[in-house]
C-alpha positions as CSV (number, residue, x, y, z in Angstrom):
1,M,72.3,153.1,125.0
2,M,75.9,152.2,125.8
3,M,75.4,148.8,124.3
4,M,74.3,150.2,120.9
5,S,77.3,152.5,120.7
6,N,79.7,149.6,121.3
7,T,78.0,147.6,118.6
8,K,78.3,150.5,116.1
9,S,82.0,150.9,117.0
10,L,82.6,147.2,116.6
11,T,80.8,147.2,113.2
12,V,82.8,150.2,111.9
13,A,86.0,148.7,113.1
14,S,85.2,145.4,111.3
15,V,84.4,147.3,108.1
16,V,87.7,149.3,108.3
17,A,89.7,146.1,109.0
18,A,88.1,144.3,106.1
19,A,88.8,147.2,103.8
20,A,92.5,147.3,104.9
21,L,92.8,143.5,104.2
22,L,91.3,144.0,100.7
23,V,93.7,146.9,100.0
24,S,96.6,144.8,101.2
25,A,95.5,141.8,99.0
26,Y,95.1,144.0,96.0
27,A,98.6,145.6,96.5
28,A,100.1,142.1,96.7
29,I,98.4,141.0,93.5
30,S,99.2,144.1,91.6
31,A,102.9,143.8,92.7
32,T,103.1,140.4,91.1
33,G,105.2,140.5,87.9
34,P,104.3,138.9,84.6
35,S,105.0,135.2,84.2
36,A,104.4,132.4,81.7
37,L,104.9,128.6,81.6
38,V,105.1,126.8,78.3
39,L,106.3,123.2,77.8
40,D,107.9,121.5,74.8
41,Q,105.1,120.4,72.5
42,R,103.9,119.5,69.0
43,A,102.4,122.4,67.0
44,K,98.9,121.6,65.9
45,N,97.4,123.3,62.9
46,Q,99.9,126.2,63.1
47,S,99.0,126.8,66.8
48,I,100.8,126.2,70.1
49,S,99.4,126.1,73.6
50,I,100.8,128.1,76.5
51,D,100.1,126.3,79.8
52,Y,100.0,129.4,82.0
53,V,100.2,133.2,81.6
54,Y,99.8,135.9,84.2
55,L,99.7,139.6,83.1
56,P,99.4,142.3,85.7
57,E,97.7,144.5,83.1
58,N,96.0,144.0,79.7
59,G,98.4,142.9,77.0
60,Y,99.6,140.2,74.7
61,V,101.6,137.0,74.6
62,A,103.8,136.8,71.5
63,I,105.8,133.9,70.0
64,Y,109.1,134.3,68.2
65,N,111.4,132.1,66.2
66,S,115.1,131.8,67.1
67,D,117.8,133.6,65.3
68,E,121.2,132.0,64.4
69,Q,122.5,132.5,68.0
70,G,119.4,130.8,69.5
71,R,117.9,134.0,70.8
72,P,114.4,135.4,69.8
73,S,114.2,136.8,66.3
74,G,112.9,140.3,65.7
75,T,109.4,139.5,64.3
76,A,106.6,137.7,66.1
77,I,105.1,134.7,64.3
78,G,102.0,134.8,66.5
79,H,100.3,136.5,69.3
80,A,97.2,136.5,71.5
81,N,95.4,139.4,73.2
82,L,94.9,138.8,77.0
83,N,93.2,140.7,79.7
84,A,95.0,141.3,83.0
85,G,95.0,138.2,85.2
86,D,95.6,134.4,85.1
87,H,95.2,132.4,82.0
88,R,95.5,128.7,81.3
89,G,95.7,126.8,78.0
90,V,96.2,129.9,75.9
91,E,96.1,129.0,72.2
92,V,98.3,131.1,69.9
93,R,97.9,130.9,66.1
94,L,101.2,131.1,64.2
95,S,101.8,132.6,60.8
96,E,103.8,129.6,59.8
97,Q,104.0,125.9,60.9
98,P,107.2,125.5,63.0
99,K,109.5,122.6,62.2
100,S,110.2,119.7,64.6
101,G,113.2,120.6,66.8
102,E,112.8,124.3,66.3
103,K,113.2,126.5,69.4
104,L,110.5,129.1,69.9
105,W,110.3,131.9,72.5
106,I,107.4,133.4,74.4
107,S,107.4,137.1,75.4
108,L,104.8,139.1,77.3
109,Y,103.7,142.7,76.4
110,K,101.6,145.3,78.1
111,D,99.0,147.1,75.9
112,G,100.4,150.7,75.8
113,D,98.2,152.2,73.2
114,G,94.7,150.9,74.1
115,T,94.1,149.3,70.7
116,P,93.3,145.7,70.2
117,S,96.2,145.2,67.7
118,F,99.6,144.0,68.7
119,D,102.1,146.8,67.9
120,P,105.5,146.3,69.6
121,G,107.4,149.5,69.4
122,Q,104.3,151.5,68.6
123,G,103.0,151.7,72.2
124,D,102.9,148.1,73.2
125,M,105.8,147.5,75.5
126,A,107.6,144.2,76.4
127,F,107.5,143.4,80.1
128,W,111.0,141.9,79.5
129,P,113.5,143.4,77.0
130,Q,114.2,140.9,74.1
131,D,117.8,140.5,75.3
132,Q,116.7,139.7,78.8
133,L,114.0,137.1,78.3
134,P,113.9,134.5,81.0
135,A,115.5,131.2,79.8
136,E,112.2,129.5,80.7
137,S,110.6,131.5,77.9
138,A,112.0,129.1,75.3
139,F,110.5,125.8,74.3
140,I,111.1,123.2,71.6
141,V,108.6,122.1,69.0
142,R,108.5,118.3,68.8
């Protein structure tokens, strides 16, 4: 009888330990901030490709032109809806064909209104404020 009780205790302890590890792993993942990697590239058929995007929650990746000071302009020229998680090779259709040598910016947004449309300022919120975009968010069209 004592043998069975120890086996049950060991099994319960294993389940509790496994659950604790899962909770810790989830906490580490959910604490990861948004990130993106995009390299200089040629625009093909009014589209660009983003090498890597991580969103901690459902949202969007948006592409902006540069203003006169080389910072992101106020209106997105393209965006793509993304679920939370890792994404590779994300294609973003642009409203206009960028010119060779043009500097574009990538920005990440969380879906704040639960609709499938990209509405910055109407519920969808930037993970990084426009004036604080990481420098790595810029890329050049070749």
